[in-house]
C-alpha positions, 0 to 999 in steps of 0.5 A: 491427502497431501501431494508429493509436491507439497513437502518440496513447497514447504521446504522452499518456504522454510528455506526462503524464510531462513535465508531472509532472516539470515540476511537481516541478521548479517546486515544488522549484526555486521554491515551497519555497525561498519558505519557507526556503532549503535552506541553512537546511534543512540547518542545522536537520537538522544540529542534530538529536541522535542520539536525535532521529534514532533516534526518526525512524528508529524511526517510519519503520521501524514505519510501513513494516512496518505496511503489511505487516500490512494485506496479511496481513489481507487475504490470510491465505495470505501470510506477513509476509516475502512481504507485505514483498516485495510492498509494497516491490517495488510501491512501488519502481515507483510512487515512481519512474515517472510514473503508476506505480500501474498498473505497481506493480499489475503487479509485485504481481500477478506476485509474488502469482501466483508464490506461488499466489494466484489471479486471483480472490483478487488482484481481491479483495485489490486491491478490498478493500484499495483501498476500505479505503484510500479510506475511511481517507483520506476519514474522516481529515480528519473525525477531524482536524477534530474533534481540531483543534477542541480546540486552535485554530480550523480554517482554512476550507480544512481545514473544506472538505476535511473536508466533501468528505471526509465526503460522499465517505465517505458515498457510497463507504461507501453504495455498497460496502455496497449492493454487499455486501448487495443482489444486485440492486444488484450486477447493475444495477451490472454492467449499467451497467459492462459497456460501460465495462469492455469499452472499458477492456479493449479499450484494454489489449488484454485479453479483456473479461469476458462478464458484468461482472454475474456477475463483480460477484456473485462478487466480492460473495460472496467479499468478504462471506465475507472481511469476515465473517471478517477485517473487524476485522483489516483495519479495525485494521491499515488505521487503524494504518498511517495513524496510523503514517505520521502519527507519522513526521511528528510525530517529524520536527517534534519532531526539528527542534526544533518544540515543541507550542506552535509546531506543535501535534500536532493541527495536524500531524494535520489537515495530514497528513489534508488532504494525504493527501486532496489526493494521492489522485489520482496526479498525481505519482509517490507525491505527490512535490512536492504533499505537501511543498508542502502540508504546508509551507504549512499547518504554517508558516502564521503563522509567522516565518522560523525556524519556517518553516525548521524546518517545511521541514526536518521536512517534507523529512526526513519525506519522505525517510525515507517516500518514499526507502527503498522504492526501493532496498529494493524493487529488492533485494526484486524481485531476491531474488524473481527470483533467490532465491525460496526465501528468500521463498516458503512452504516446501513440505510435507516428505514423511513418512518411515516408520521400519520395522524392518530386514528389513520392507518395506511393500507398495503396499496397506500389508501388510508382508512379510519380507525375501528372506533370512527367506523363504529361512529359512522355506523351508529349515525347511519342507524 
């Protein structure tokens, strides 16, 4: 039987989906055409050479694969092809459904658990990779602001974003550091979170943990061991993944003919960092619409109509090569995981076959004995 709260939750989900679709429609139907018509955007894309197309495609593939190395860095038991299936399958859900992040986590958990990843390891992977991703998003605006100072005077909005990112970065890093270093802090945080976690578990129809403090203490110990052994790999792969995604945007800008004088790479890095911080909240699937509008607004500021058309074309191309491919590739990955798992999972260890001389058998205890024909020969000789 459904509880009285279920219709309200269903209504909120439907309302959230309708608002998300309406926002995306308004951005693509009214906001973006204010900067450039889609006809001029298409003309800019058609003017690209084969070498420019290859450069954009190559950077997009590198950016996609860079995330797989992050997963392998946090989960060393997972192979690269398994990380690819998990990433593509979860992104396919997250990029198509409103608030699909929760469903994407369910997809990744189903895949990883089928390959022997325990619940504790999955929770550790989710939290550590999530914290590192948040730290990268918060720290990138600060780095971009320092880089932008070498080229031009930054906009007040970018300065404010960098200040907010720096403050949140310090807060998140300090909280995570205290959680890892102080057992008493973990115990206090667990006691404070006991009631909210219990309420969330009841809403999700899950059994709440008996003690969140004990769970946090266990996570603290496991996370400390993981970071002591692999923190540098996790950090390097996370930063490389963020920068690889920015390089796709830069390749698209150069691919449509925008030079360094028209759109400096420093400005593109600042715009990328600001929009990544803006879309940290899952308002639309994969930041659809908000990412495009934010990038075009910053990169086309102060430019003429021709530059606005080229910037809009570059941004839409960037989103097309980073947002769309995971959807069909993720569907193929999910089908392969369901129907041909032997292509993905780790091969089980093969049994060792001992080659023994003809006529010799091995007893369970390890002793060898002659075959029945040799026994008969010895009995005949003794007679």
